C-alpha positions as CSV (number, residue, x, y, z in Angstrom):
1,M,0.0,0.0,0.0
2,A,1.0,3.7,-0.3
3,N,3.0,5.4,2.3
4,I,0.7,6.9,4.9
5,N,3.3,8.9,6.8
6,K,1.9,12.3,5.5
7,I,-1.6,11.6,6.7
8,K,-3.0,11.3,10.2
9,G,-4.2,7.8,9.5
10,R,-6.3,5.5,7.4
11,I,-9.9,4.6,8.3
12,G,-11.8,1.6,6.9
13,I,-15.5,1.5,6.5
14,L,-17.9,-1.4,5.6
15,T,-21.6,-2.2,5.4
16,G,-22.9,-5.6,6.4
17,G,-26.2,-7.5,6.5
18,G,-29.3,-6.3,4.7
19,D,-29.3,-3.1,2.7
20,V,-31.3,-0.1,3.9
21,P,-31.7,3.5,2.9
22,G,-29.2,5.7,4.8
23,L,-26.1,3.6,4.4
24,N,-24.6,5.8,1.7
25,P,-25.2,9.1,3.7
26,A,-23.4,7.4,6.6
27,I,-20.4,6.6,4.4
28,R,-20.5,10.2,3.1
29,G,-20.6,11.5,6.7
30,V,-17.5,9.6,7.6
31,T,-15.5,10.2,4.5
32,M,-16.1,14.0,4.1
33,R,-15.2,14.7,7.7
34,A,-12.3,12.3,7.7
35,I,-10.7,13.8,4.6
36,K,-11.2,17.3,6.0
37,E,-9.4,16.2,9.2
38,G,-6.4,14.7,7.3
39,Y,-7.3,11.0,7.1
40,E,-7.7,8.7,4.2
41,V,-10.7,6.4,3.9
42,I,-10.9,2.9,2.4
43,G,-14.2,1.4,1.5
44,L,-14.3,-2.3,2.1
45,R,-16.6,-4.1,-0.3
46,R,-19.3,-6.7,0.5
47,G,-19.1,-6.3,4.3
48,W,-16.7,-8.7,6.1
49,A,-16.4,-10.7,2.9
50,G,-14.2,-8.1,1.2
51,L,-11.8,-8.3,4.1
52,A,-11.8,-12.1,4.2
53,E,-11.2,-12.5,0.5
54,L,-8.4,-9.9,0.2
55,V,-5.1,-11.2,-1.0
56,R,-2.0,-9.6,0.5
57,D,-0.1,-9.3,-2.7
58,D,0.6,-5.9,-4.5
59,Q,0.3,-7.7,-7.9
60,Y,-3.1,-9.1,-7.1
61,D,-6.3,-7.3,-8.3
62,N,-8.1,-6.5,-5.1
63,S,-10.5,-4.0,-6.7
64,N,-13.4,-6.2,-5.9
65,N,-12.5,-6.1,-2.2
66,Y,-11.7,-2.4,-1.5
67,I,-11.8,1.1,-2.9
68,K,-10.2,4.4,-1.9
69,L,-13.1,6.8,-1.2
70,T,-13.1,10.4,-2.4
71,P,-15.6,13.3,-2.0
72,D,-16.9,12.8,-5.5
73,I,-17.6,9.1,-5.0
74,V,-19.4,9.5,-1.7
75,T,-21.3,12.7,-2.6
76,K,-23.0,11.1,-5.6
77,A,-23.7,7.9,-3.8
78,A,-25.3,9.7,-0.7
79,R,-28.3,10.7,-2.8
80,T,-29.3,7.1,-3.2
81,G,-30.5,4.2,-1.2
82,G,-28.8,0.9,-0.6
83,T,-25.0,0.7,-0.2
84,F,-22.6,1.3,-3.1
85,L,-20.0,-0.7,-1.2
86,H,-22.3,-3.7,-1.4
87,S,-23.0,-6.1,1.5
88,S,-23.0,-9.7,2.6
89,R,-24.0,-11.8,5.6
90,T,-20.5,-13.1,6.1
91,K,-19.4,-13.7,9.7
92,A,-15.7,-14.0,9.6
93,S,-15.5,-15.9,12.9
94,K,-17.7,-18.7,11.6
95,V,-17.0,-19.4,8.0
96,P,-18.0,-22.8,6.7
97,R,-15.2,-24.7,5.1
98,D,-16.7,-24.6,1.6
99,L,-16.9,-20.8,1.8
100,V,-13.3,-20.2,3.0
101,P,-11.5,-18.1,0.3
102,D,-9.5,-20.2,-2.1
103,H,-6.1,-18.8,-1.0
104,L,-6.9,-19.7,2.6
105,K,-8.4,-23.2,2.2
106,D,-5.1,-25.0,3.1
107,K,-4.9,-22.9,6.3
108,Y,-8.6,-23.2,7.5
109,T,-9.9,-26.8,7.3
110,D,-12.5,-27.1,10.1
111,D,-16.2,-27.2,9.5
112,L,-16.4,-23.7,10.9
113,N,-13.4,-21.4,10.8
114,D,-12.4,-18.2,12.6
115,L,-10.6,-16.1,10.0
116,T,-9.9,-13.3,12.4
117,P,-6.1,-13.7,12.4
118,D,-6.1,-13.1,8.6
119,I,-8.7,-10.3,8.9
120,V,-6.3,-8.4,11.2
121,K,-3.4,-9.0,8.9
122,N,-5.5,-7.7,6.0
123,L,-6.4,-4.6,7.9
124,D,-2.7,-4.1,8.7
125,Y,-1.8,-4.7,5.0
126,L,-4.2,-1.9,4.0
127,G,-2.8,0.4,6.6
128,I,-6.1,0.8,8.3
129,D,-5.9,2.2,11.9
130,T,-9.6,2.2,12.8
131,L,-12.5,0.3,11.3
132,I,-16.1,1.6,11.1
133,P,-18.5,-1.3,10.5
134,I,-22.1,-0.2,9.8
135,G,-24.7,-2.9,10.4
136,G,-27.1,-4.7,12.7
137,D,-26.4,-6.8,15.7
138,D,-25.1,-9.6,13.6
139,T,-22.6,-7.5,11.7
140,L,-21.6,-5.5,14.8
141,S,-21.2,-8.7,16.9
142,Y,-18.2,-9.5,14.8
143,G,-17.0,-5.9,15.3
144,V,-17.1,-6.8,19.1
145,H,-15.1,-9.9,18.3
146,L,-12.5,-7.9,16.3
147,H,-12.3,-5.3,19.1
148,D,-11.7,-8.0,21.6
149,A,-8.9,-9.2,19.3
150,G,-7.2,-5.8,19.7
151,F,-8.3,-3.9,16.6
152,K,-9.9,-0.4,16.9
153,C,-13.5,-0.3,16.0
154,I,-16.2,2.4,16.0
155,A,-19.7,1.0,15.1
156,I,-22.7,2.6,13.5
157,P,-26.0,0.8,14.1
158,K,-28.2,-0.1,11.1
159,T,-31.3,-2.1,10.8
160,M,-34.8,-1.4,9.6
161,D,-36.1,-3.6,12.5
162,N,-34.6,-0.9,14.9
163,D,-33.5,-3.7,17.3
164,V,-29.8,-3.0,17.8
165,P,-29.2,-2.7,21.6
166,G,-27.7,0.5,23.0
167,T,-29.5,3.0,20.8
168,D,-33.1,4.3,20.4
169,Y,-32.7,4.5,16.6
170,C,-31.0,2.5,13.8
171,I,-30.4,3.6,10.2
172,G,-33.2,2.4,7.9
173,F,-36.0,2.3,10.4
174,S,-37.6,5.7,9.5
175,T,-37.7,4.9,5.8
176,C,-39.1,1.5,6.5
177,V,-41.9,3.0,8.5
178,T,-42.5,5.7,5.9
179,R,-42.7,3.1,3.1
180,T,-45.0,0.8,5.1
181,I,-47.4,3.7,5.6
182,E,-47.3,4.6,1.9
183,L,-47.9,1.0,0.8
184,S,-50.7,0.6,3.2
185,N,-52.5,3.7,1.9
186,N,-52.0,2.5,-1.7
187,L,-53.3,-1.0,-0.9
188,R,-56.4,0.4,0.7
189,T,-58.0,1.1,-2.7
190,S,-58.0,-2.5,-3.8
191,T,-58.8,-3.8,-0.3
192,G,-61.8,-1.5,0.0
193,S,-63.0,-2.1,-3.6
194,H,-63.3,-5.8,-2.8
195,E,-64.4,-5.4,0.8
196,R,-61.5,-7.7,2.0
197,I,-59.1,-7.8,4.9
198,L,-55.5,-6.8,4.0
199,V,-52.7,-8.8,5.6
200,M,-49.3,-7.1,5.2
201,E,-46.2,-8.9,6.3
202,A,-43.4,-6.7,7.6
203,F,-39.8,-7.4,8.5
204,G,-39.1,-8.1,12.2
205,R,-37.5,-11.4,13.4
206,Y,-37.5,-10.9,17.1
207,A,-38.7,-7.3,17.5
208,G,-42.0,-5.8,16.3
209,F,-41.0,-2.2,15.9
210,S,-41.5,-2.2,12.1
211,A,-45.1,-3.3,12.6
212,L,-45.9,-1.4,15.7
213,M,-44.9,2.1,14.5
214,P,-46.9,2.0,11.2
215,A,-49.9,0.8,13.1
216,M,-49.5,3.7,15.6
217,A,-49.5,6.0,12.6
218,G,-52.8,4.6,11.4
219,A,-51.5,2.3,8.7
220,A,-53.4,-0.7,10.1
221,D,-56.2,-1.5,12.5
222,R,-54.2,-4.2,14.3
223,C,-50.6,-5.5,14.4
224,M,-49.0,-8.8,15.3
225,I,-45.6,-8.6,16.8
226,P,-43.1,-11.4,17.9
227,E,-43.2,-10.3,21.5
228,Y,-46.9,-11.4,22.0
229,K,-48.7,-14.5,20.7
230,P,-52.5,-14.1,20.3
231,T,-55.0,-16.8,19.5
232,K,-56.3,-16.9,16.0
233,E,-59.9,-16.2,17.2
234,E,-58.7,-13.1,19.0
235,L,-57.2,-11.6,15.9
236,V,-59.9,-12.6,13.5
237,Q,-62.8,-11.3,15.7
238,L,-61.1,-7.9,16.0
239,L,-60.4,-7.7,12.2
240,V,-64.0,-8.6,11.3
241,A,-65.3,-6.0,13.8
242,D,-62.9,-3.4,12.3
243,R,-64.2,-4.3,8.8
244,K,-67.9,-3.9,9.9
245,A,-67.1,-0.5,11.5
246,N,-65.4,0.8,8.4
247,P,-67.8,2.6,5.9
248,S,-65.7,1.1,3.1
249,N,-66.1,-2.4,4.7
250,Y,-62.4,-3.4,4.9
251,S,-59.7,-3.7,7.6
252,I,-55.9,-4.0,7.8
253,V,-53.4,-6.0,9.9
254,I,-49.6,-5.6,9.8
255,V,-47.8,-8.8,10.8
256,S,-44.1,-9.0,11.8
257,E,-42.4,-11.9,10.0
258,G,-41.4,-13.4,13.3
259,A,-44.9,-13.2,14.8
260,M,-46.7,-16.4,15.9
261,F,-50.1,-17.5,17.1
262,S,-50.5,-18.9,20.6
263,D,-50.6,-22.5,19.3
264,H,-47.1,-22.2,17.7
265,D,-43.7,-22.8,19.3
266,D,-41.6,-21.6,16.3
267,M,-41.6,-19.0,13.6
268,I,-42.7,-19.6,10.0
269,F,-39.7,-20.2,7.7
270,N,-39.5,-19.7,4.0
271,S,-36.3,-21.7,3.9
272,H,-34.5,-23.9,6.4
273,E,-31.1,-23.0,5.1
274,T,-29.2,-20.8,7.6
275,D,-26.7,-18.0,7.1
276,M,-23.4,-17.7,9.0
277,F,-25.3,-16.2,11.9
278,G,-27.5,-19.2,12.2
279,H,-30.7,-17.5,10.9
280,K,-33.2,-19.2,8.7
281,K,-35.1,-17.1,6.1
282,L,-38.4,-16.1,7.5
283,G,-41.6,-15.7,5.5
284,G,-45.1,-17.0,5.5
285,I,-46.9,-15.9,8.7
286,S,-49.1,-13.6,6.5
287,D,-50.4,-16.7,4.7
288,E,-51.2,-18.4,8.0
289,V,-53.0,-15.2,9.1
290,S,-54.9,-15.2,5.9
291,D,-55.9,-18.8,6.2
292,A,-57.1,-18.1,9.8
293,I,-59.3,-15.2,8.6
294,K,-60.9,-17.3,5.9
295,E,-61.5,-20.2,8.2
296,L,-62.8,-18.3,11.3
297,S,-64.4,-15.2,9.8
298,P,-67.8,-16.9,9.2
299,K,-68.1,-17.3,13.0
300,F,-68.0,-13.5,13.5
301,N,-69.6,-12.5,10.1
302,N,-73.1,-14.1,10.1
303,G,-71.7,-17.3,8.6
304,K,-70.0,-15.5,5.6
305,K,-66.3,-15.9,4.8
306,V,-64.2,-12.8,4.4
307,E,-61.6,-12.9,1.6
308,T,-58.2,-11.4,2.0
309,I,-55.4,-9.7,0.2
310,V,-51.9,-10.8,1.3
311,Q,-48.9,-8.6,0.6
312,R,-45.4,-9.3,1.8
313,L,-43.7,-5.9,2.0
314,G,-40.2,-7.3,1.8
315,Y,-37.7,-5.3,-0.2
316,M,-40.3,-2.6,-1.1
317,V,-39.7,-1.0,2.3
318,R,-35.9,-1.3,2.3
319,S,-35.3,-0.1,-1.3
320,G,-35.3,3.4,-2.7
321,N,-33.9,6.7,-1.4
322,P,-33.7,7.5,2.3
323,D,-36.2,9.8,3.9
324,A,-35.2,13.0,5.9
325,I,-34.3,11.2,9.1
326,D,-32.3,8.5,7.3
327,S,-30.4,11.2,5.5
328,T,-29.5,13.3,8.5
329,I,-28.9,10.9,11.4
330,P,-26.3,8.9,9.4
331,M,-24.5,12.1,8.5
332,A,-24.4,13.1,12.2
333,W,-23.2,9.6,13.2
334,G,-20.4,9.7,10.6
335,N,-19.1,13.0,12.1
336,L,-19.5,11.6,15.7
337,A,-17.4,8.6,14.7
338,L,-14.7,10.9,13.6
339,D,-14.9,12.8,16.9
340,L,-14.1,9.6,18.7
341,I,-11.3,8.7,16.4
342,I,-9.7,12.1,16.8
343,R,-10.0,11.7,20.6
344,G,-8.2,8.3,20.3
345,E,-11.3,6.4,21.5
346,S,-12.3,3.0,20.2
347,G,-14.6,0.1,21.1
348,K,-17.6,2.4,20.8
349,L,-21.1,2.5,19.3
350,V,-22.5,5.8,18.2
351,C,-26.2,6.1,19.1
352,V,-29.3,8.2,19.8
353,K,-30.6,8.1,23.4
354,N,-33.5,10.1,24.8
355,G,-33.5,12.3,21.7
356,K,-29.8,13.1,21.9
357,Y,-26.7,11.9,20.0
358,G,-24.5,9.9,22.2
359,V,-21.9,7.1,22.6
360,D,-22.1,3.7,24.2
361,D,-19.6,0.8,24.7
362,L,-19.5,-1.5,21.6
363,E,-20.1,-4.5,23.8
364,V,-23.7,-3.4,24.4
365,V,-24.7,-4.8,21.0
366,T,-24.2,-8.3,22.3
367,S,-25.3,-7.8,25.9
368,Y,-29.1,-8.3,25.4
369,E,-31.9,-8.5,22.8
370,K,-33.8,-5.3,22.2
371,V,-37.5,-6.0,21.8
372,V,-40.8,-4.1,22.2
373,D,-41.8,-3.3,25.7
374,V,-45.2,-5.0,25.6
375,D,-46.4,-3.6,28.9
376,Q,-45.6,0.0,27.9
377,Y,-46.3,0.1,24.2
378,Y,-48.6,-2.8,23.2
379,N,-52.3,-3.4,24.0
380,T,-52.5,-7.2,24.2
381,A,-56.3,-7.1,24.5
382,R,-56.7,-5.0,21.4
383,L,-53.6,-6.2,19.4
384,R,-52.5,-2.6,18.6
385,P,-50.2,0.0,20.0
386,K,-51.2,1.8,23.3
387,Y,-52.5,5.3,22.6
388,K,-52.1,6.9,26.0
389,S,-49.4,8.0,28.4
390,F,-47.0,9.3,25.7
391,E,-45.4,11.9,28.0
392,G,-41.8,11.0,28.6
393,N,-41.7,8.1,26.1
394,S,-39.1,8.0,23.3
395,V,-40.4,9.0,19.9
396,F,-39.0,5.7,18.6
397,N,-40.8,3.4,21.1
398,V,-37.6,2.2,22.7
399,G,-37.7,-1.5,23.6
400,T,-36.9,-3.4,26.7
401,K,-34.2,-5.9,27.4
402,R,-34.5,-9.7,27.0
């Protein structure tokens, strides 16, 4: 690599896990401030995969693994959603043998392999002093692992589920809620025209924030979240009553992908293959809710079955450009990360707490699961958000520990 004696240092930045709007503004926030302060910034491609696959050879073409960031590159990218650095769900401490990079296969031969020794060597090869991973609890959990191995890390929380511990807010959440509300309003026309019940399936494996917040905004009559399991009859009776009370004769429920009925012990999976973090692909609870409505609605609708419309929101709520909040908070966090680096601090998570920008120890991201505080925010009898006692509450419905 080039001689870095004339600069203050070199910062690495990567994005891991699912894409969300706001990642590119965060990259811009880091890069613009860093360059102004006299640092260079290296963008690592495809999350932890780019670091794992890098070959420490000046003659090797590593352009698919990293890129030097400039103001022109990041300014153009910041206007768009997704991540121009690309992403992956690689966990470098648990890489299956068949996914170990070719040049390391002789070195790592176990069923699961911790590539951290080579990750650290690759960071040293690139001359990176501090790494800024942007991601959810999975991506950042490896950041904790790397920090424990002695490498400097400053983390930025990202996930549309808003479930990273240690912060009230995560990049992508606001745009997710905004998109969900828009899609609900669009789907009302078809739902009302056919007098049906609309079942929308939102993201949310363990935490129901992405269903709860749109419902609070009026995007749905009811919501199902992973933190509480109702009976099928409870939900259907409420939705049929909502439909009858609506002059247009329809109702809407938003269901988190990880939600379950009371007679279930496990989530509904779309695939039983797991990623490196042990997660199976969720999907299908909306179909089960739809089936329950068709089966049980005659009991509450004078013997007549109510038909449904089922819509999995999926990538529609995580694609496209960031909204105002997901354009400004990432910029602020990028600058806050530079403040920490300039002060010589590491092992930190930038955050928002009680409406203020702040900092927490990086280890917080693995210290507990952040889920909806059911007692405070969810009406279990009505299967909807609580609409009283807002004074003193966080605007982002901060969760409780589990």
